[in-house]
C-alpha positions in Angstrom: -3.3 25.8 -27.0 -3.1 28.5 -24.4 -4.2 28.0 -20.8 -4.3 30.5 -17.9 -3.0 33.4 -20.0 -6.3 35.4 -20.0 -4.9 38.3 -18.0 -1.9 38.8 -20.3 -4.1 38.7 -23.4 -6.4 41.3 -21.7 -3.3 43.6 -21.1 -2.4 43.3 -24.8 -6.0 44.2 -25.8 -5.8 47.2 -23.6 -2.6 48.3 -25.2 -4.2 48.0 -28.6 -7.2 50.2 -27.4 -4.7 52.8 -26.2 -3.0 52.8 -29.6 -6.3 53.5 -31.3 -6.7 56.5 -29.0 -3.3 57.8 -29.9 -1.5 56.6 -26.8 1.5 54.4 -27.4 2.4 51.6 -25.0 5.2 49.0 -24.5 4.7 45.6 -22.9 7.5 43.1 -22.1 6.5 39.5 -21.6 9.1 37.7 -19.5 9.6 34.2 -18.2 11.9 31.2 -18.2 12.5 28.8 -21.1 9.3 27.0 -22.1 6.9 29.1 -20.2 4.9 30.0 -23.3 6.0 33.5 -24.3 6.1 32.8 -28.0 2.8 31.0 -28.0 1.2 33.9 -26.2 2.6 36.4 -28.7 1.3 34.3 -31.6 -2.1 34.2 -30.1 -2.1 37.9 -29.5 -1.7 38.6 -33.3 -3.6 35.6 -34.6 -6.9 37.3 -35.7 -6.5 41.1 -35.7 -9.6 43.2 -36.5 -9.8 45.1 -39.8 -8.7 48.4 -38.2 -5.4 47.1 -36.8 -2.2 46.3 -38.6 0.0 43.7 -37.1 3.8 43.7 -37.8 5.7 40.7 -36.5 9.4 39.8 -36.1 11.0 36.7 -34.7 14.6 36.9 -33.5 16.9 33.8 -33.6 20.4 33.1 -32.2 21.8 32.4 -35.6 20.6 35.7 -37.0 22.1 38.1 -34.5 24.9 39.1 -36.9 22.3 40.2 -39.6 22.2 43.9 -39.0 18.7 45.4 -39.1 17.2 41.9 -39.6 14.4 42.6 -37.1 13.8 46.1 -38.6 13.3 44.4 -42.0 10.9 41.8 -40.6 8.9 44.6 -39.0 8.9 47.4 -41.5 9.5 45.4 -44.7 5.7 45.0 -45.3 5.4 48.8 -45.2 8.2 49.8 -47.5 11.0 47.8 -48.9 13.0 50.8 -50.3 14.6 53.2 -47.9 15.5 50.6 -45.2 19.1 50.1 -44.2 20.7 47.2 -46.1 20.1 43.8 -44.5 23.2 42.5 -42.8 25.2 45.7 -43.5 27.1 46.4 -40.3 28.7 49.4 -42.0 25.3 51.0 -42.5 25.1 54.2 -40.3 22.9 54.1 -37.2 22.9 57.8 -36.8 20.1 59.9 -35.4 19.0 60.6 -38.9 18.6 56.9 -39.8 16.9 56.0 -36.6 14.6 59.0 -36.9 13.8 58.1 -40.5 12.7 54.6 -39.5 10.6 56.1 -36.7 8.9 58.4 -39.2 8.1 55.6 -41.5 6.3 53.8 -38.7 4.6 57.0 -37.6 3.2 57.6 -41.1 1.9 54.0 -41.3 0.2 54.3 -37.9 -1.4 57.6 -38.7 -4.3 56.0 -40.6 -4.3 52.5 -38.9 -3.1 51.7 -35.4 -0.1 49.3 -35.5 0.7 46.3 -33.2 4.4 45.5 -33.2 5.2 42.0 -32.0 8.9 41.1 -31.4 9.6 37.6 -30.1 12.8 36.8 -28.2 14.2 40.3 -27.6 17.4 38.8 -26.2 18.4 37.6 -29.7 17.6 40.8 -31.7 20.6 42.1 -33.7 22.3 45.2 -32.2 21.2 47.8 -34.8 17.6 46.7 -34.6 17.8 46.7 -30.8 19.2 50.2 -30.9 16.3 51.4 -33.0 13.7 49.7 -30.7 15.2 51.5 -27.7 15.2 54.7 -29.7 11.5 54.2 -30.7 10.2 53.6 -27.1 11.7 56.8 -25.9 10.1 58.8 -28.8 6.8 57.0 -29.2 4.6 59.7 -27.6 1.6 60.5 -29.8 2.1 57.5 -32.1 -0.8 55.0 -32.5 1.6 52.1 -31.8 1.6 49.2 -29.3 4.9 47.3 -29.0 4.8 43.9 -27.4 8.1 42.0 -26.9 9.1 38.7 -25.2 12.3 38.2 -23.3 13.7 34.9 -21.9 14.8 35.2 -18.3 18.4 34.2 -17.6 19.8 34.6 -21.1 23.1 36.5 -21.1 21.9 38.9 -23.8 19.0 39.8 -21.5 21.5 41.8 -19.5 22.4 44.1 -22.4 22.0 47.8 -21.6 19.7 48.4 -24.6 17.5 45.6 -23.4 17.5 47.2 -20.0 16.4 50.5 -21.6 13.5 48.8 -23.2 12.6 47.0 -20.0 12.6 50.3 -18.1 10.2 51.9 -20.5 7.8 48.9 -20.6 5.2 47.4 -18.4 6.5 44.0 -17.4 4.3 40.9 -17.5 6.0 37.9 -15.9 4.3 34.6 -17.0 3.6 32.3 -14.2 3.7 28.5 -14.3 0.5 26.6 -14.9 -1.6 25.7 -11.9 -2.7 22.1 -11.2 -6.0 22.9 -13.0 -4.0 24.2 -16.0 -2.0 21.0 -16.0 -5.2 18.9 -16.0 -6.5 20.9 -19.0 -3.3 20.4 -21.0 -3.3 16.7 -20.2 -6.9 16.5 -21.4 -6.0 18.3 -24.6 -3.1 16.0 -25.4 -4.4 12.6 -24.2 -8.1 13.2 -24.8 -9.5 12.2 -21.4 -9.7 13.5 -17.9 -6.6 12.6 -15.9 -6.7 10.7 -12.6 -5.9 12.9 -9.7 -2.6 11.2 -8.9 -1.5 11.4 -12.6 -2.2 15.1 -12.9 -0.4 15.7 -9.6 2.6 13.7 -10.8 2.7 15.7 -14.0 2.4 19.0 -12.1 5.1 18.0 -9.6 7.5 16.7 -12.2 7.2 19.5 -14.7 6.7 22.4 -12.2 3.9 23.8 -14.3 6.2 24.5 -17.3 4.2 24.1 -20.5 7.2 23.1 -22.6 8.3 20.4 -20.2 4.7 19.1 -19.7 3.9 19.0 -23.4 7.1 17.1 -24.2 6.2 14.5 -21.6 2.6 14.3 -22.8 3.7 13.9 -26.4 5.8 10.9 -25.4 2.9 9.5 -23.5 0.5 9.9 -26.5 3.0 8.3 -28.9 3.3 5.3 -26.6 -0.5 5.1 -26.3 -0.6 5.6 -22.6 -3.6 6.9 -20.8 -3.6 9.3 -17.8 -4.3 6.6 -15.2 -2.8 5.8 -11.8 -0.8 2.9 -13.4 1.1 5.4 -15.5 2.2 7.7 -12.6 5.7 6.1 -12.3 6.2 6.2 -16.0 5.3 9.9 -16.3 7.7 10.7 -13.5 10.5 8.8 -15.2 10.1 9.9 -18.9 12.9 12.0 -20.3 12.0 13.3 -23.8 15.0 13.5 -26.1 13.7 16.5 -28.1 13.4 18.5 -24.9 16.9 17.3 -23.9 18.4 18.6 -27.1 16.6 22.0 -26.8 17.8 22.4 -23.3 21.3 21.4 -24.3 21.3 24.2 -26.9 20.2 26.7 -24.3 22.9 25.7 -21.8 25.6 25.7 -24.5 24.9 29.5 -25.0 25.4 30.2 -21.3 28.6 31.7 -19.8 31.3 29.4 -18.4 30.3 29.8 -14.7 26.7 28.9 -15.5 27.8 25.8 -17.4 30.2 24.8 -14.6 27.5 25.2 -11.9 25.0 23.1 -14.0 27.6 20.4 -14.4 28.2 20.4 -10.6 24.5 20.1 -9.9 24.3 17.2 -12.4 27.2 15.4 -10.8 25.7 15.4 -7.4 22.2 14.3 -8.6 19.8 14.4 -5.6 22.6 14.6 -3.0 24.1 18.1 -3.5 24.2 20.9 -1.0 24.9 24.5 -1.8 28.4 24.8 -0.3 29.4 21.4 -1.7 28.1 22.3 -5.2 29.9 25.6 -5.1 33.1 23.8 -4.1 32.7 21.3 -7.0 32.1 24.2 -9.5 35.1 26.1 -8.2 33.2 29.4 -8.1 33.6 32.2 -5.6 30.5 33.2 -3.7 29.6 36.1 -6.0 30.1 34.0 -9.2 28.2 31.1 -7.7 25.2 33.4 -6.7 25.2 35.0 -10.2 25.3 31.6 -12.0 22.6 30.2 -9.6 20.4 33.2 -10.3 20.8 32.6 -14.1 19.8 28.9 -13.8 16.8 29.9 -11.7 15.7 32.6 -14.2 16.1 30.1 -17.0 13.5 27.9 -15.2 15.9 24.9 -15.0 15.9 24.6 -11.2 13.1 23.5 -8.9 11.6 26.0 -6.5 13.6 25.0 -3.4 16.6 26.3 -1.4 18.9 23.4 -2.4 19.9 23.6 -6.1 18.0 20.7 -7.9 17.0 20.5 -11.5 13.3 20.9 -12.3 13.3 17.7 -14.3 15.7 14.7 -14.8 15.9 15.7 -18.5 17.8 18.9 -17.5 20.5 16.6 -16.1 20.5 14.7 -19.3 20.9 17.9 -21.3 23.9 19.0 -19.1 25.6 15.7 -19.5 25.0 15.5 -23.2 27.4 18.4 -23.5 30.2 16.6 -21.7 32.4 13.7 -22.8 31.8 10.3 -21.0 35.2 10.8 -19.2 34.3 14.3 -18.1 30.9 13.0 -16.7 32.5 10.2 -14.8 35.2 12.5 -13.4 32.6 15.0 -12.3 30.7 12.2 -10.4 33.8 10.8 -8.8 34.7 14.3 -7.7 31.2 14.8 -6.2 31.4 11.5 -4.5 34.8 12.4 -3.0 33.4 15.8 -1.7 30.5 14.0 -0.1 32.9 11.4 1.5 35.1 14.1 2.9 32.1 15.9 4.3 30.9 12.8 6.1 27.7 12.3 4.2 25.7 9.0 4.3 27.3 6.1 2.4 24.2 5.6 0.3 24.4 9.1 -1.1 28.0 8.6 -2.1 27.3 5.1 -3.5 24.5 6.5 -5.7 27.2 8.5 -7.5 29.8 5.8 -7.7 27.4 3.3 -9.4 27.4 5.7 -12.4 31.1 5.4 -13.1 33.2 2.4 -14.2 36.1 2.8 -11.8 37.3 5.3 -9.2 40.7 4.1 -8.1 40.0 5.7 -4.7 40.9 3.6 -1.7 37.8 4.6 0.2 35.3 3.6 -2.5 35.1 -0.1 -1.6 34.3 0.5 2.0 31.7 3.1 1.1 29.9 0.8 -1.3 29.7 -2.0 1.2 28.5 0.3 3.9 25.9 1.6 1.6 24.7 -1.9 0.7 24.4 -2.7 4.4 22.4 0.4 5.0 20.1 -0.3 2.1 19.4 -3.9 3.3 18.6 -2.6 6.8 15.8 -0.4 5.3 14.6 -3.1 3.0 16.2 -1.8 -0.2 17.6 -5.1 -1.6 17.7 -3.9 -5.2 19.8 -0.9 -4.2 22.1 -3.0 -2.1 22.7 -5.4 -5.0 23.5 -2.4 -7.3 26.1 -1.1 -4.8 27.7 -4.5 -4.4 27.9 -5.2 -8.1 29.7 -1.9 -8.4 32.0 -2.9 -5.6 33.0 -6.0 -7.5 34.4 -3.7 -10.2 36.4 -1.9 -7.6 37.8 -5.1 -6.1 41.5 -5.8 -6.7 41.9 -8.0 -3.6 42.5 -11.7 -3.5 40.1 -14.6 -3.8 38.9 -14.4 -0.2 37.9 -10.8 -0.4 36.1 -11.3 -3.7 34.3 -14.4 -2.4 32.9 -12.4 0.5 31.8 -9.7 -1.8 30.0 -12.2 -3.9 28.3 -13.7 -0.8 27.1 -10.3 0.3 25.7 -9.7 -3.2 24.0 -13.1 -3.2 22.3 -12.2 0.2 21.0 -9.0 -1.3 19.7 -10.8 -4.4 17.9 -13.6 -2.6 14.5 -12.1 -2.5 14.6 -10.2 -5.8 16.7 -12.2 -8.3 17.1 -15.9 -7.3 18.9 -16.8 -10.6 21.6 -14.1 -10.0 21.9 -15.2 -6.3 22.6 -18.8 -7.4 25.1 -17.6 -10.0 27.0 -15.5 -7.5 27.0 -18.2 -4.8 28.4 -20.6 -7.4 31.2 -18.2 -8.1 31.9 -17.6 -4.4 32.0 -21.3 -3.6 34.9 -21.8 -6.1 36.9 -19.1 -4.3 36.4 -20.3 -0.7 38.9 -22.6 0.9 36.8 -23.8 3.9 34.2 -26.6 3.6 32.1 -24.9 6.2 32.2 -21.6 4.4 31.3 -23.3 1.1 28.3 -25.0 2.8 27.1 -21.8 4.4 27.3 -19.9 1.2 25.4 -22.6 -0.7 22.5 -22.3 1.8 22.0 -18.7 0.6 20.4 -20.0 -2.6 16.7 -19.6 -2.0 14.7 -22.9 -2.3 11.8 -23.0 -4.8 8.9 -23.6 -2.4 6.6 -25.2 -4.9 9.0 -26.6 -7.5 12.2 -28.4 -8.2 15.5 -26.7 -7.7 17.6 -26.0 -10.8 20.0 -28.8 -11.8 23.0 -26.5 -11.2 21.9 -25.7 -7.6 21.1 -29.4 -6.9 24.6 -30.4 -8.1 26.1 -27.6 -6.0 24.2 -28.8 -2.9 25.3 -32.4 -3.4 28.9 -31.5 -4.0 29.0 -29.3 -0.9 27.2 -31.8 1.2 29.6 -34.6 0.3 32.5 -32.3 1.0 30.9 -31.2 4.3 30.1 -34.8 5.4 26.6 -34.0 6.8 26.4 -37.4 8.4 29.4 -36.7 10.6 29.2 -35.9 14.3 28.9 -32.1 13.9 28.3 -29.7 16.8 27.0 -26.2 17.1 27.0 -24.1 13.9 28.3 -27.1 11.8 25.4 -29.2 13.0 23.0 -26.5 12.0 24.5 -26.3 8.5 24.3 -30.0 8.2 20.6 -30.1 9.0 19.8 -27.3 6.6 21.8 -28.9 3.8 19.8 -32.1 4.3 16.6 -30.2 4.3 17.5 -28.5 1.0 18.4 -31.8 -0.6 15.1 -33.5 0.4 13.2 -30.4 -0.8 15.0 -30.3 -4.1 13.7 -33.8 -4.9 10.0 -33.3 -4.0 8.8 -34.1 -7.6 10.7 -37.4 -7.6 8.5 -40.2 -6.2 11.5 -42.0 -4.7 12.8 -38.9 -3.1 9.3 -38.1 -1.8 9.0 -41.5 -0.2 12.5 -41.2 1.2 11.6 -38.0 2.9 8.5 -39.5 4.4 10.5 -42.4 5.7 13.0 -39.9 7.2 10.2 -38.2 8.9 8.9 -41.4 10.4 12.5 -42.2 11.6 12.5 -38.9 13.6 9.7 -40.3 15.7 6.7 -38.5 17.1 8.7 -35.9 19.0 11.7 -34.9 16.8 14.1 -32.2 18.1 13.0 -28.8 17.0 15.1 -26.4 19.1 17.2 -25.1 16.3 16.2 -23.4 13.0 18.0 -26.1 11.0 16.0 -28.9 12.8 12.8 -27.0 12.2 13.6 -26.4 8.5 14.3 -30.1 8.1 11.1 -31.1 9.9 9.0 -28.6 7.7 10.5 -30.0 4.5 9.7 -33.6 5.6 6.2 -32.6 6.6 5.7 -31.1 3.2 6.6 -34.4 1.6 4.0 -36.2 3.8 1.4 -33.5 2.9 2.0 -33.8 -0.9 1.8 -37.6 -0.8 -0.9 -37.8 1.9 1.2 -40.6 3.5 0.6 -39.6 7.1 -2.7 -38.6 8.7 -3.6 -34.9 8.9 -3.9 -34.8 12.7 -0.3 -36.1 13.1 1.0 -33.6 10.6 -1.0 -30.8 12.3 0.5 -31.7 15.7 4.1 -31.6 14.4 3.5 -28.4 12.3 2.0 -26.8 15.4 5.1 -27.6 17.4 7.3 -26.1 14.8 5.2 -23.0 14.7 5.4 -22.6 18.4 9.2 -22.6 18.3 9.8 -20.6 15.1 10.5 -17.0 16.1 8.3 -14.3 14.6 11.4 -12.7 13.0 13.2 -15.9 12.0 16.5 -15.7 10.3 15.5 -18.4 7.9 11.8 -18.1 7.2 11.9 -18.8 3.5 11.3 -22.5 3.8 10.0 -23.3 7.3 7.1 -20.9 7.7 5.5 -21.2 4.2 5.7 -25.0 4.3 4.2 -25.2 7.8 1.4 -22.8 6.9 0.6 -25.0 3.8 0.6 -28.1 6.0 -1.8 -26.6 8.5 -4.0 -25.4 5.7 -4.2 -28.8 4.1 -4.7 -30.5 7.5 -7.7 -28.1 8.3 -5.9 -26.9 11.4 -5.3 -23.2 10.9 -5.8 -22.0 14.5 -2.0 -22.1 15.0 -1.4 -19.8 12.1 -4.2 -17.5 13.2 -2.6 -17.1 16.7 0.8 -16.4 15.2 -0.5 -13.8 12.8 -2.2 -11.8 15.6 1.3 -10.9 16.7 2.5 -10.1 13.1 -0.4 -8.0 11.7 0.9 -4.8 13.1 4.5 -5.1 11.8 6.0 -1.8 10.7 6.5 -3.0 7.1 3.8 -4.9 5.2 4.8 -8.5 4.6 3.8 -10.7 1.7 4.2 -13.8 3.9 1.8 -12.5 6.5 -0.8 -11.7 3.9 -0.3 -15.1 2.1 -0.7 -17.0 5.4 -3.7 -14.9 6.3 -5.2 -15.7 2.9 -4.7 -19.4 3.6 -6.5 -19.0 6.9 -9.4 -17.2 5.3 -9.6 -19.8 2.5 -9.4 -22.7 4.9 -12.3 -21.1 6.9 -14.3 -20.5 3.7 -14.2 -16.7 4.0 -13.8 -15.9 0.4 -14.0 -12.1 0.4 -11.2 -11.8 3.0 -9.2 -14.5 1.3 -9.3 -12.6 -1.9 -8.2 -9.3 -0.3 -5.3 -10.9 1.5 -4.2 -12.9 -1.5 -4.2 -9.7 -3.6 -2.1 -7.9 -1.0 0.3 -10.8 -0.9 0.7 -10.7 -4.7 1.4 -7.0 -4.7 4.1 -7.3 -2.0 5.5 -10.7 -3.1 9.3 -11.0 -3.6 10.9 -14.0 -5.1 10.2 -16.2 -2.0 6.4 -15.6 -2.1 5.7 -14.9 -5.8 4.7 -18.5 -6.6 2.8 -19.2 -3.4 0.9 -15.9 -3.8 0.0 -16.9 -7.3 -1.3 -20.3 -6.3 -3.4 -18.8 -3.4 -4.9 -16.2 -5.8 -5.7 -19.0 -8.3 -7.4 -21.1 -5.5 -9.5 -18.1 -4.4 -10.4 -17.2 -8.0 -11.6 -20.8 -8.7 -13.6 -20.9 -5.4 -15.3 -17.6 -6.2 -15.8 -18.2 -9.9 -13.9 -14.9 -10.6 -13.5 -15.3 -14.4 -11.5 -12.1 -15.0 -9.0 -13.0 -12.3 -8.7 -16.5 -13.6 -8.1 -15.2 -17.1 -5.5 -12.7 -15.8 -3.7 -15.4 -13.8 -3.7 -17.8 -16.7 -2.2 -15.1 -19.0 0.4 -14.2 -16.4 1.2 -17.9 -15.9 2.5 -18.2 -19.5 5.0 -15.4 -18.8 6.0 -15.7 -15.2 5.1 -19.0 -13.7 7.9 -21.6 -13.7 7.3 -25.0 -15.4 7.3 -27.0 -12.2 4.6 -29.5 -11.2 2.7 -27.3 -8.7 2.4 -24.4 -11.1 1.6 -26.7 -14.1 -1.2 -28.4 -12.1 -2.6 -25.1 -11.0 -2.6 -23.8 -14.6 -4.5 -26.9 -15.7 -7.1 -26.4 -12.9 -7.5 -22.8 -14.1 -8.0 -23.9 -17.7 -10.6 -26.4 -16.6 -12.5 -23.9 -14.5 -12.6 -21.5 -17.4 -13.7 -24.2 -19.8 -16.6 -25.1 -17.5 -17.7 -21.5 -17.4 -17.5 -21.5 -21.2 -19.7 -24.6 -21.5 -16.8 -26.8 -22.6 -17.3 -29.6 -20.0 -15.5 -32.3 -22.0 -12.4 -30.1 -22.5 -12.5 -29.2 -18.8 -12.7 -32.9 -17.8 -9.7 -33.7 -20.1 -7.6 -31.0 -18.5 -8.5 -32.3 -15.0 -7.7 -35.9 -15.8 -4.4 -34.9 -17.4 -3.6 -32.9 -14.2 -4.4 -35.9 -12.1 -2.1 -38.2 -14.1 0.8 -35.8 -13.7 0.2 -35.4 -10.0 -0.1 -39.1 -9.4 3.0 -39.9 -11.4 4.9 -37.8 -8.9 2.9 -39.4 -6.0 1.2 -36.1 -5.1 -2.1 -37.4 -4.0 -3.4 -34.6 -1.7 -6.6 -33.3 -3.3 -6.9 -30.5 -0.7 -4.0 -28.8 -2.4 -5.0 -29.7 -6.0 -8.7 -30.7 -6.1 -8.7 -32.3 -9.5 -10.7 -35.4 -8.3 -13.7 -33.5 -6.8 -14.1 -31.5 -9.9 -13.7 -34.4 -12.2 -16.4 -36.3 -10.3 -18.8 -33.4 -10.9 -18.0 -33.3 -14.6 -18.3 -37.0 -15.1 -21.7 -36.9 -13.5 -22.9 -33.9 -15.5 -21.8 -35.6 -18.7 -23.7 -38.7 -17.8 -20.7 -40.8 -17.0 -21.8 -42.3 -13.7 -19.4 -45.2 -13.5 -16.2 -43.1 -13.7 -17.8 -40.6 -11.3 -18.4 -43.4 -8.8 -14.9 -44.8 -9.2 -13.3 -41.4 -8.6 -15.7 -40.7 -5.7 -14.7 -44.0 -4.0 -11.1 -43.2 -4.5 -11.5 -39.7 -3.1 -13.4 -40.9 -0.1 -10.8 -43.6 0.7 -8.0 -41.0 0.5 -10.0 -38.6 2.6 -10.6 -41.2 5.4 -6.9 -41.9 5.4 -6.0 -38.2 5.4 -8.6 -37.6 8.2 -8.9 -33.8 7.8 -12.5 -32.8 8.5 -12.9 -30.5 5.5 -11.5 -33.0 3.0 -13.6 -35.9 4.5 -16.8 -33.9 4.7 -16.4 -32.8 1.1 -15.7 -36.4 -0.1 -18.8 -37.7 1.7 -20.9 -35.0 0.1 -19.6 -35.8 -3.4 -20.3 -39.5 -2.8 -23.8 -38.9 -1.4 -24.9 -36.9 -4.5 -24.1 -39.7 -6.9 -26.7 -42.4 -7.8 -26.4 -45.1 -5.1 -24.1 -42.9 -3.1 -26.0 -43.0 0.2 -28.1 -39.9 -0.1 -29.4 -38.2 3.1 -27.6 -40.5 5.6 -24.2 -39.8 4.1 -25.0 -36.1 3.8 -25.8 -36.1 7.5 -22.4 -37.7 8.2 -20.8 -35.1 6.0 -22.5 -32.3 8.0 -21.4 -33.9 11.3 -17.8 -34.1 10.2 -17.8 -30.6 8.8 -19.1 -29.1 12.1 -15.7 -30.0 13.5 -13.9 -28.2 10.6 -12.8 -24.6 10.4 -14.3 -24.4 6.8 -17.7 -22.9 7.2 -18.2 -22.8 3.4 -17.9 -26.5 3.0 -20.4 -27.0 5.9 -22.8 -24.5 4.1 -22.5 -26.5 0.9 -23.4 -29.7 2.6 -26.3 -28.1 4.6 -27.6 -26.7 1.3 -27.5 -30.1 -0.4 -29.0 -31.8 2.7 -31.9 -29.2 2.9 -32.6 -29.9 -0.8 -32.4 -33.7 -0.3 -34.8 -33.6 2.6 -37.4 -32.0 0.3 -39.2 -29.8 2.8 -40.3 -29.8 6.4 -38.9 -28.2 9.5 -35.5 -29.8 9.4 -35.0 -29.0 5.8 -35.8 -25.3 6.4 -33.5 -25.2 9.4 -30.7 -26.6 7.3 -31.3 -24.1 4.5 -31.6 -21.1 6.9 -28.3 -22.1 8.4 -26.8 -22.3 4.9 -28.1 -18.8 4.2 -26.3 -17.4 7.2 -23.1 -19.3 6.5 -22.9 -18.4 2.8 -23.6 -14.8 3.5 -20.8 -14.6 6.1 -18.4 -16.4 3.7 -19.1 -14.0 0.9 -20.7 -16.6 -1.5 -23.8 -14.9 -2.8 -24.5 -17.5 -5.5 -25.0 -20.1 -2.8 -27.1 -17.7 -0.8 -29.4 -17.3 -3.7 -29.8 -21.0 -4.2 -30.6 -21.4 -0.5 -33.1 -18.6 -0.6 -34.7 -20.2 -3.7 -35.0 -23.5 -1.9 -36.6 -21.7 1.0 -39.0 -19.8 -1.3 -37.7 -16.5 0.1 -36.2 -13.5 -1.6 -32.5 -13.0 -1.5 -31.3 -9.6 -0.1 -31.1 -6.9 -2.7 -27.7 -6.4 -4.3 -28.4 -2.7 -3.7 -27.9 -3.0 0.0 -27.9 0.4 1.8 -24.4 1.8 2.1 -23.2 4.5 4.4 -22.0 7.9 3.0 -18.4 6.9 3.7 -18.9 3.5 2.0 -20.4 5.2 -1.1 -17.4 7.6 -1.2 -15.0 4.6 -1.2 -17.0 2.8 -4.0 -17.0 5.9 -6.1 -13.2 6.3 -5.8 -12.7 2.6 -6.5 -14.7 3.3 -9.7 -12.1 5.9 -10.6 -9.3 3.4 -10.4 -7.7 4.6 -7.2 -5.7 2.4 -5.0 -6.5 2.1 -1.2 -3.6 4.4 -0.4 -4.9 7.0 -2.9 -8.4 6.7 -1.6 -7.1 7.2 1.9 -5.2 10.3 0.8 -8.3 11.7 -1.0 -10.5 11.2 2.0 -8.0 12.1 4.7 -8.3 8.7 6.5 -6.0 5.7 7.1 -5.7 2.9 4.7 -7.0 0.6 7.4 -10.3 2.7 7.5 -10.5 2.3 3.7 -10.1 -1.5 4.0 -12.8 -1.7 6.6 -15.2 0.3 4.5 -14.5 -1.9 1.4 -15.0 -5.1 3.4 -18.3 -3.8 4.6 -19.3 -3.0 1.0 -18.4 -6.5 -0.1 -20.5 -8.0 2.6 -23.5 -5.8 2.1 -23.4 -6.2 -1.7 -22.5 -9.9 -1.7 -19.5 -9.6 -3.9 -16.0 -11.1 -3.6 -13.7 -8.1 -4.4 -13.1 -5.0 -6.5 -13.9 -6.4 -9.9 -17.3 -7.7 -8.7 -18.0 -4.5 -6.8 -17.7 -2.6 -10.1 -18.9 -5.1 -12.7 -21.1 -7.7 -11.2 -20.6 -11.5 -11.5 -22.2 -14.7 -12.6 -24.2 -16.8 -10.3 -23.3 -20.1 -12.1 -20.8 -21.4 -9.5 -21.8 -25.1 -9.4 -18.3 -26.3 -10.4 -16.6 -24.9 -7.3 -19.7 -25.3 -5.1 -19.9 -29.1 -5.4 
């Protein structure tokens, strides 16, 4: 399929018209490898009119030794006798022979104009090339149009006879495809319109070269991928093997200096500079410029000053022609040149990771410096890659290797906890100091919501016994002792005895435990978490201590992985999120987005009942989450999904849980709650109740009794009632209310009172009034709205009932709970606001781009605004349309939310 070659086809048509009029012409189509010369030539002669004879020849590298091969392809259809013998290099190429061939063509064209098409002029055998050059100098008066193609950059393109042909011809240089042409080719191969970012990625990656682009798109089509934003990274990374082999063949035919320069460019990757590349290739300036010009004319280099390959597959093609040893030696040489030139350590390290060993004394220092630089910019994966390579370089004693392992474990903490644990264990065996072993062990990231691995628990215990954490430590040793104790308590949080021991330890610290050091705050946060899970201490006491920790914990704490998440969770459960809100006001404008900030913000919004904002923040946390925040982000998203009744999100999380969620108690309980929610929405109430009761049994076996975190009892109460099982519902309601009074958090107590009031004999209106009074002291406006709605319904009419229902309308609208708003309006006898609320022009633009599957960043780029502006417009759309997020914005939602609403 040809795109954007209309002007070249028009020039060929014009040449044919001239031939009909007795005026010969010569056209030469030039361009780099893959630009589409052969396809254009094929299209030019595909459907000739009846009054035109098309004679075609295709040259090939393997046929250059067949003398007169192209002459036979062209003139053979006219006359098989009288032509020079095919492949006979002894055949004369005298003036008489050349003239005779010209006469044969002249006779043929006397009655019917002739279009001669010769593909790949650079590979035409020498006798045929000599005849073509002879013909173009003596074509006057002949009804002939000669159209040839010539690959730029090929060594044979410099032959004098090719130069003679080029001098006599009109040159047409084929340009790369435009972005529109790229879009058209994508649509042709993949059958649908490409997303803007996908088309741009294809255009940038392939440089408008049709061969490169079609190779990439064929791979995409075979894999069944669509041209969507999600495939952008894949299309940038794909390296088609068939294209690699074709490029390797092209490069193999190049002169030595061209191959040497290509090998040098490949060795430097993205870090080469002209003078350094020239030095590596060992070329003088003239030879370097000539080789560089050849690579550019071949179309293998990107259009920029510094030599860079057009596509990663070109580097693959270059390296496929070298032995493994030669490739490694070329990279080591390039790395050494960069090192001597004083280039950044990361650039050098990028080359060193591609070789097994350098045996260069400077390599170890460069790799460690590169890892340090990568960590400073947030590139933990790159740092780990450099340090793993440094381990191969290490020939020092145990101490040096141990410190390398520790640096590697630090890099892996947030991305690969299992590898971090493994490397810490290896380092501990090599360290001679008990303090060093303890400090190294603390690098293993704790599992915030689950048990530690048995190996890490054993390591903690062994190191703790060796370190004597109960001894009279001072300074750094005391800090290590406190953090070791915190990790041990946290590792046992699923064990009822350990959980009770942690609560006793918290009580022993008194009402004002020391919190001046990070170790003391981490210990207090872990002990508070035990009290939250078990509900063993009142929420106000926990909130007070958590608030004190939050006041003292620095915004950029060196050890935030345990303290901050656990404190945030405690304040959420205690219905005391003001402290987190104050803290976040100083973190929102950090230079780098932070999963922890978004997760904490989602907890705040959820605790306040603001579902739309909670969903947005939880989604951002999930996208940014590293190993520390992956599980908490998943739990928060699940809680938001169940509150909003977002069935697609719940289904997605449940599918993801089977592959990614660990089998700890917290994640198992959340999975059971998701299953129950989906069962209710599918009309399977009995199955849902069974899942909830099983969840409750598991939680209570571990003495996890806090139903703010895992609300199995409130939901089981509703299902018992709906199934007509009043006695079990009452029993659970009494249990929930007793726990809530002991816990003393307004949101939990107000909800328990409402659940009890709605059961037969549960107190009715007076208890609902008590629930409303309690919830007015809570941050959770959605729980208050639910109670006001039920109270308005229970009052059965009148001024007070209408006031309650109108307030419920206002609160549910602000919280982003349109299903509750509809119920309140129905009770009032008023119409709910139209779902087609008026949107501004900017808001409509954003909605349209969301419908195309664009991310916030892509929408911002499209509209020329900041991502913050996009977020504000989306939030406004959600509020106006009464939806809870992107899925509902596009696809609507169910209003049957009673399960979460009760």
